C-alpha positions as a Markdown table, in Angstrom:
| # | Residue | x | y | z |
|---|---|---|---|---|
| 1 | Met | 91.5 | 79.6 | 127.5 |
| 2 | Arg | 94.4 | 81.7 | 126.4 |
| 3 | Thr | 97.6 | 81.1 | 128.4 |
| 4 | Val | 100.2 | 83.7 | 129.3 |
| 5 | Val | 103.5 | 83.2 | 131.1 |
| 6 | Val | 104.7 | 86.2 | 133.0 |
| 7 | Thr | 108.2 | 86.3 | 134.6 |
| 8 | Gly | 109.2 | 88.8 | 137.2 |
| 9 | Ala | 105.6 | 88.6 | 138.4 |
| 10 | Ser | 106.0 | 88.5 | 142.2 |
| 11 | Ser | 105.9 | 92.3 | 142.5 |
| 12 | Gly | 105.8 | 95.5 | 140.5 |
| 13 | Ile | 104.4 | 95.7 | 137.0 |
| 14 | Gly | 104.5 | 91.9 | 136.7 |
| 15 | Ala | 102.2 | 91.4 | 139.6 |
| 16 | Ala | 99.9 | 94.2 | 138.5 |
| 17 | Ala | 99.7 | 92.7 | 135.0 |
| 18 | Val | 99.0 | 89.2 | 136.2 |
| 19 | Val | 96.0 | 90.4 | 138.2 |
| 20 | Glu | 94.6 | 92.4 | 135.3 |
| 21 | Leu | 95.2 | 89.7 | 132.7 |
| 22 | Ala | 93.5 | 87.1 | 135.0 |
| 23 | Arg | 90.5 | 89.5 | 135.3 |
| 24 | Arg | 90.4 | 89.5 | 131.4 |
| 25 | Glu | 90.1 | 85.7 | 131.6 |
| 26 | Trp | 93.7 | 84.7 | 130.8 |
| 27 | Gln | 95.2 | 81.6 | 132.3 |
| 28 | Val | 98.3 | 83.0 | 134.0 |
| 29 | Ala | 101.5 | 81.3 | 134.9 |
| 30 | Val | 103.1 | 83.5 | 137.6 |
| 31 | Val | 106.9 | 83.2 | 137.6 |
| 32 | Gly | 109.0 | 84.7 | 140.4 |
| 33 | Arg | 112.1 | 84.3 | 142.4 |
| 34 | Asp | 110.6 | 84.4 | 145.8 |
| 35 | Pro | 108.3 | 81.4 | 146.5 |
| 36 | Ala | 106.1 | 83.1 | 149.1 |
| 37 | Arg | 105.5 | 86.3 | 147.2 |
| 38 | Thr | 105.0 | 84.4 | 143.9 |
| 39 | Ala | 102.4 | 82.1 | 145.5 |
| 40 | Ala | 100.6 | 85.1 | 147.0 |
| 41 | Val | 100.3 | 86.9 | 143.6 |
| 42 | Ala | 99.2 | 83.7 | 142.0 |
| 43 | Ala | 96.5 | 83.2 | 144.7 |
| 44 | Arg | 95.2 | 86.8 | 144.1 |
| 45 | Ala | 95.0 | 86.2 | 140.4 |
| 46 | Gly | 93.8 | 82.6 | 140.4 |
| 47 | Gly | 97.0 | 81.7 | 138.6 |
| 48 | Ile | 99.6 | 79.0 | 138.8 |
| 49 | Pro | 102.9 | 79.8 | 140.6 |
| 50 | Phe | 106.4 | 78.8 | 139.3 |
| 51 | Thr | 109.7 | 79.8 | 140.9 |
| 52 | Ala | 113.2 | 80.1 | 139.4 |
| 53 | Asp | 116.3 | 82.1 | 140.2 |
| 54 | Phe | 117.5 | 83.6 | 136.9 |
| 55 | Asp | 121.0 | 83.9 | 138.4 |
| 56 | Arg | 121.2 | 80.1 | 137.8 |
| 57 | Leu | 120.6 | 78.8 | 134.3 |
| 58 | Asp | 119.9 | 75.3 | 135.6 |
| 59 | Glu | 116.9 | 76.7 | 137.4 |
| 60 | Val | 115.8 | 78.4 | 134.1 |
| 61 | Arg | 116.0 | 75.1 | 132.3 |
| 62 | Ala | 114.0 | 73.3 | 135.0 |
| 63 | Leu | 111.4 | 76.1 | 134.8 |
| 64 | Gly | 111.2 | 75.6 | 131.0 |
| 65 | Asp | 110.7 | 71.8 | 131.6 |
| 66 | Glu | 107.9 | 72.6 | 134.1 |
| 67 | Leu | 106.1 | 75.0 | 131.8 |
| 68 | Leu | 106.4 | 72.6 | 128.8 |
| 69 | Ser | 105.0 | 69.8 | 130.8 |
| 70 | Arg | 102.1 | 71.8 | 132.2 |
| 71 | Phe | 100.9 | 73.7 | 129.1 |
| 72 | Pro | 100.1 | 72.2 | 125.7 |
| 73 | Arg | 100.2 | 75.7 | 124.2 |
| 74 | Ile | 101.3 | 79.1 | 125.3 |
| 75 | Asp | 99.8 | 82.1 | 123.6 |
| 76 | Val | 102.1 | 84.8 | 125.1 |
| 77 | Leu | 105.3 | 84.9 | 127.0 |
| 78 | Val | 106.1 | 88.1 | 129.0 |
| 79 | Ser | 109.9 | 88.4 | 129.7 |
| 80 | Asn | 109.7 | 90.8 | 132.6 |
| 81 | Ala | 112.3 | 89.5 | 135.0 |
| 82 | Gly | 115.5 | 91.4 | 135.5 |
| 83 | Gly | 117.1 | 94.2 | 137.5 |
| 84 | Leu | 120.0 | 96.4 | 138.3 |
| 85 | Val | 123.0 | 95.5 | 140.4 |
| 86 | Ser | 125.6 | 98.0 | 141.6 |
| 87 | Arg | 128.8 | 95.9 | 141.7 |
| 88 | Arg | 130.1 | 93.7 | 138.9 |
| 89 | Ala | 130.0 | 90.0 | 139.8 |
| 90 | Leu | 129.7 | 86.7 | 137.9 |
| 91 | Thr | 127.0 | 84.2 | 138.4 |
| 92 | Val | 127.6 | 80.5 | 139.0 |
| 93 | Asp | 127.4 | 80.1 | 135.2 |
| 94 | Gly | 130.3 | 82.5 | 134.7 |
| 95 | His | 128.3 | 85.4 | 133.2 |
| 96 | Glu | 128.1 | 89.0 | 134.5 |
| 97 | Thr | 125.0 | 89.2 | 136.7 |
| 98 | Thr | 123.1 | 91.9 | 134.9 |
| 99 | Leu | 123.7 | 90.3 | 131.5 |
| 100 | Gln | 122.4 | 86.9 | 132.8 |
| 101 | Arg | 119.4 | 88.3 | 134.7 |
| 102 | Asn | 118.2 | 90.6 | 131.9 |
| 103 | Val | 119.3 | 88.9 | 128.7 |
| 104 | Leu | 120.7 | 85.4 | 128.9 |
| 105 | Ala | 118.2 | 83.8 | 131.3 |
| 106 | Pro | 115.1 | 85.4 | 129.6 |
| 107 | Ala | 116.4 | 84.4 | 126.2 |
| 108 | Leu | 117.0 | 80.8 | 127.3 |
| 109 | Leu | 113.5 | 80.5 | 128.7 |
| 110 | Thr | 112.1 | 82.0 | 125.5 |
| 111 | Glu | 114.0 | 79.5 | 123.3 |
| 112 | Leu | 113.0 | 76.6 | 125.5 |
| 113 | Leu | 109.3 | 77.6 | 125.1 |
| 114 | Leu | 109.3 | 78.1 | 121.4 |
| 115 | Pro | 107.5 | 74.7 | 120.7 |
| 116 | Arg | 104.6 | 75.9 | 122.9 |
| 117 | Leu | 104.5 | 79.4 | 121.4 |
| 118 | Arg | 104.4 | 77.8 | 117.9 |
| 119 | Ala | 101.6 | 75.6 | 119.1 |
| 120 | Gly | 99.7 | 78.7 | 120.2 |
| 121 | Arg | 100.3 | 80.3 | 116.8 |
| 122 | Ala | 99.0 | 77.1 | 115.1 |
| 123 | Gly | 95.9 | 77.2 | 117.3 |
| 124 | Gly | 94.6 | 80.3 | 115.7 |
| 125 | Gly | 93.6 | 83.7 | 117.2 |
| 126 | Gln | 96.1 | 85.7 | 119.2 |
| 127 | Ser | 99.1 | 83.6 | 119.7 |
| 128 | Gly | 102.8 | 83.1 | 119.3 |
| 129 | Arg | 103.8 | 86.5 | 120.9 |
| 130 | Val | 106.7 | 87.5 | 123.2 |
| 131 | Val | 106.6 | 90.7 | 125.1 |
| 132 | Val | 109.9 | 91.9 | 126.5 |
| 133 | Thr | 110.4 | 94.5 | 129.2 |
| 134 | Ser | 113.1 | 97.0 | 128.2 |
| 135 | Ser | 113.8 | 100.5 | 129.3 |
| 136 | Val | 114.3 | 104.1 | 128.1 |
| 137 | Leu | 117.8 | 103.6 | 129.4 |
| 138 | Asn | 118.5 | 101.4 | 126.4 |
| 139 | Arg | 119.7 | 104.8 | 125.0 |
| 140 | Leu | 122.7 | 104.6 | 127.2 |
| 141 | Gly | 123.9 | 102.0 | 124.6 |
| 142 | Gly | 127.4 | 100.6 | 125.1 |
| 143 | Leu | 126.6 | 97.1 | 123.8 |
| 144 | Arg | 129.9 | 95.4 | 122.8 |
| 145 | Ile | 129.8 | 91.8 | 121.6 |
| 146 | Asp | 133.4 | 91.4 | 122.6 |
| 147 | Asp | 132.8 | 92.6 | 126.1 |
| 148 | Leu | 129.2 | 91.8 | 127.1 |
| 149 | Asp | 130.4 | 91.0 | 130.6 |
| 150 | Phe | 131.9 | 94.4 | 131.2 |
| 151 | Ala | 135.2 | 92.9 | 132.0 |
| 152 | Arg | 137.2 | 95.7 | 130.3 |
| 153 | Arg | 134.9 | 98.7 | 130.7 |
| 154 | Arg | 133.7 | 101.0 | 133.5 |
| 155 | Tyr | 130.7 | 99.4 | 135.2 |
| 156 | Gly | 129.2 | 102.8 | 136.3 |
| 157 | Ala | 127.6 | 101.5 | 139.5 |
| 158 | Gly | 125.6 | 99.1 | 137.3 |
| 159 | Trp | 123.9 | 101.7 | 135.2 |
| 160 | Arg | 126.0 | 101.1 | 132.1 |
| 161 | Ala | 125.5 | 97.4 | 132.3 |
| 162 | Tyr | 121.8 | 97.9 | 132.8 |
| 163 | Gly | 121.5 | 100.2 | 129.8 |
| 164 | Ala | 123.4 | 97.8 | 127.6 |
| 165 | Ser | 121.2 | 94.9 | 128.8 |
| 166 | Lys | 118.1 | 96.8 | 127.9 |
| 167 | Leu | 119.4 | 97.6 | 124.4 |
| 168 | Ala | 120.2 | 93.9 | 124.1 |
| 169 | Ala | 116.6 | 93.1 | 125.1 |
| 170 | Ile | 115.4 | 95.1 | 122.1 |
| 171 | Leu | 117.9 | 93.5 | 119.8 |
| 172 | Tyr | 117.0 | 90.0 | 121.0 |
| 173 | Ala | 113.3 | 90.7 | 120.5 |
| 174 | Arg | 113.9 | 91.9 | 117.0 |
| 175 | Ser | 116.1 | 88.9 | 116.3 |
| 176 | Leu | 113.4 | 86.6 | 117.6 |
| 177 | Ala | 110.8 | 88.2 | 115.3 |
| 178 | Glu | 113.2 | 87.8 | 112.3 |
| 179 | Arg | 114.3 | 84.2 | 113.1 |
| 180 | Thr | 111.0 | 82.7 | 114.0 |
| 181 | Ser | 108.2 | 84.9 | 112.6 |
| 182 | Leu | 106.5 | 84.9 | 116.0 |
| 183 | Glu | 105.5 | 88.3 | 117.2 |
| 184 | Ala | 108.0 | 90.1 | 119.5 |
| 185 | Phe | 107.5 | 93.5 | 121.1 |
| 186 | Pro | 109.9 | 95.2 | 123.5 |
| 187 | Phe | 108.6 | 98.0 | 125.6 |
| 188 | His | 109.4 | 100.6 | 128.3 |
| 189 | Pro | 106.8 | 100.7 | 131.1 |
| 190 | Gly | 107.6 | 104.2 | 132.4 |
| 191 | Tyr | 109.2 | 105.4 | 135.6 |
| 192 | Val | 107.4 | 103.0 | 137.9 |
| 193 | Arg | 107.2 | 103.1 | 141.7 |
| 194 | Ser | 108.6 | 99.7 | 142.6 |
| 195 | Gly | 111.4 | 97.8 | 144.3 |
| 196 | Phe | 113.6 | 98.3 | 141.2 |
| 197 | Gly | 117.3 | 98.6 | 142.1 |
| 198 | Ala | 116.9 | 97.5 | 145.7 |
| 199 | Glu | 120.5 | 96.3 | 145.7 |
| 200 | Ser | 121.8 | 99.6 | 144.4 |
| 201 | Ala | 122.4 | 102.6 | 146.7 |
| 202 | Ser | 122.3 | 105.0 | 143.8 |
| 203 | Ala | 119.0 | 103.6 | 142.6 |
| 204 | Arg | 117.5 | 103.9 | 146.1 |
| 205 | Leu | 118.7 | 107.5 | 146.4 |
| 206 | Leu | 117.3 | 108.4 | 143.0 |
| 207 | Arg | 113.9 | 107.0 | 143.9 |
| 208 | Leu | 113.8 | 108.9 | 147.1 |
| 209 | Ala | 114.6 | 112.1 | 145.3 |
| 210 | Thr | 112.1 | 111.7 | 142.5 |
| 211 | Gly | 109.2 | 110.1 | 144.2 |
| 212 | Thr | 106.6 | 112.5 | 142.7 |
| 213 | Leu | 107.6 | 111.6 | 139.2 |
| 214 | Gln | 106.9 | 107.9 | 139.6 |
| 215 | Ile | 103.8 | 106.1 | 138.3 |
| 216 | Ser | 102.0 | 103.3 | 139.9 |
| 217 | Pro | 102.7 | 99.6 | 139.1 |
| 218 | Glu | 99.2 | 99.4 | 137.6 |
| 219 | Ala | 100.0 | 102.4 | 135.2 |
| 220 | Gly | 103.3 | 100.8 | 134.3 |
| 221 | Ala | 101.6 | 97.5 | 133.6 |
| 222 | Ala | 99.2 | 99.1 | 131.1 |
| 223 | Pro | 101.4 | 98.8 | 128.0 |
| 224 | Leu | 102.3 | 95.3 | 129.0 |
| 225 | Val | 98.6 | 94.3 | 129.3 |
| 226 | His | 97.9 | 96.1 | 126.0 |
| 227 | Leu | 100.6 | 94.2 | 124.2 |
| 228 | Val | 99.4 | 90.8 | 125.6 |
| 229 | Asp | 95.7 | 91.3 | 125.2 |
| 230 | Thr | 95.4 | 93.2 | 121.9 |
| 231 | Pro | 94.8 | 90.7 | 119.0 |
| 232 | Glu | 96.3 | 93.0 | 116.3 |
| 233 | Ile | 99.0 | 95.4 | 117.4 |
| 234 | Gly | 99.0 | 97.2 | 114.0 |
| 235 | Val | 102.7 | 97.9 | 113.9 |
| 236 | Pro | 105.7 | 96.1 | 112.3 |
| 237 | Asn | 106.9 | 93.0 | 114.2 |
| 238 | Gly | 109.7 | 94.0 | 116.6 |
| 239 | Thr | 108.5 | 97.5 | 117.2 |
| 240 | Tyr | 109.7 | 99.1 | 120.5 |
| 241 | Phe | 107.0 | 100.8 | 122.6 |
| 242 | Asp | 107.7 | 103.6 | 125.0 |
| 243 | Gly | 104.6 | 103.1 | 127.2 |
| 244 | Leu | 101.8 | 102.9 | 124.7 |
| 245 | Asp | 103.7 | 104.9 | 122.1 |
| 246 | Pro | 105.1 | 102.7 | 119.2 |
| 247 | Leu | 107.5 | 105.4 | 118.2 |
| 248 | Gly | 109.7 | 105.1 | 121.3 |
| 249 | Ala | 113.3 | 106.5 | 121.0 |
| 250 | Thr | 116.0 | 103.9 | 121.0 |
| 251 | His | 119.8 | 103.9 | 120.8 |
| 252 | Pro | 120.8 | 104.0 | 117.1 |
| 253 | Ser | 122.3 | 100.5 | 117.2 |
| 254 | Ala | 118.9 | 99.1 | 118.1 |
| 255 | Ser | 118.1 | 99.0 | 114.4 |
| 256 | Asp | 121.4 | 97.3 | 113.5 |
| 257 | Ala | 120.5 | 93.9 | 112.0 |
| 258 | Arg | 124.1 | 92.7 | 112.0 |
| 259 | Leu | 124.5 | 93.6 | 115.7 |
| 260 | Ala | 121.3 | 91.8 | 116.5 |
| 261 | Asp | 122.5 | 88.7 | 114.7 |
| 262 | Ala | 125.9 | 88.8 | 116.4 |
| 263 | Leu | 124.2 | 89.2 | 119.8 |
| 264 | Trp | 122.0 | 86.3 | 119.1 |
| 265 | Gln | 124.9 | 84.1 | 118.1 |
| 266 | Ser | 126.7 | 85.0 | 121.4 |
| 267 | Ile | 123.5 | 84.3 | 123.5 |
| 268 | Ala | 123.0 | 81.0 | 121.8 |
| 269 | Glu | 126.5 | 79.9 | 122.4 |
| 270 | Arg | 126.5 | 81.0 | 126.1 |
| 271 | Val | 123.2 | 79.3 | 127.0 |
| 272 | Gly | 123.6 | 76.3 | 124.8 |
| 273 | Val | 120.7 | 76.5 | 122.3 |
| 274 | Pro | 120.8 | 76.1 | 118.5 |
| 275 | Ser | 121.5 | 79.4 | 116.7 |
| 276 | Ala | 120.3 | 78.5 | 113.2 |
| 277 | Val | 117.4 | 80.5 | 111.7 |
| 278 | Asp | 114.1 | 78.6 | 112.1 |
| 279 | Arg | 111.1 | 80.1 | 110.5 |
């Protein structure tokens, strides 16, 4: 049976994707922050629940160990966990919260799971793929390697940091594709009705004002499910999807190979993983 790990799966598009992928006979590892909600989604899908708080890298490492111990191969990893915070703060690991939730913790988990993703690739069929949830707000840009933590820039009620993190998600996916030759596809799910930005007053007000423009979690999960369940995507490795459109608009620096490499070097140093190219 094919195995997929989905983070951020206790609600929203992650939960919707888990249910649909299980219906398509995937074995699903359901990863969430809240134990009760994660267990409930896993029960609906017949999946296996795992919990971790991405604000703590020690919990991400423990999650990696659990997944490595449980699964001899992983065909697809979906890095969907993340979010928006309105006030700048540092995690217990010393990183800006949005950066750690949306970039550092997902990257650390991905790097820890590379042996299983490679095992999936070696097993034949669809395998060795990473799907990364980004956002159309990557076009806000503002990614600076010398200030990833927004210590010297305006935080913009969290929106600037969020946009930078989603640009970083695209660059990390493209770096992963280049470094490992595994498949990596970042995507924007659309303007989804969910609990996104629950910690942000501006995000809550925006959602109240634009409710009719929002799509269901199931509709937002459609490109995620497509990228997991389609054997041959038919586009260059590292392509960014806007929904199901592989010609999604990105910030100009999303194609900057030197920036992608510099970001990867910074990520590797921060989370303590080797940065050397390993094909």
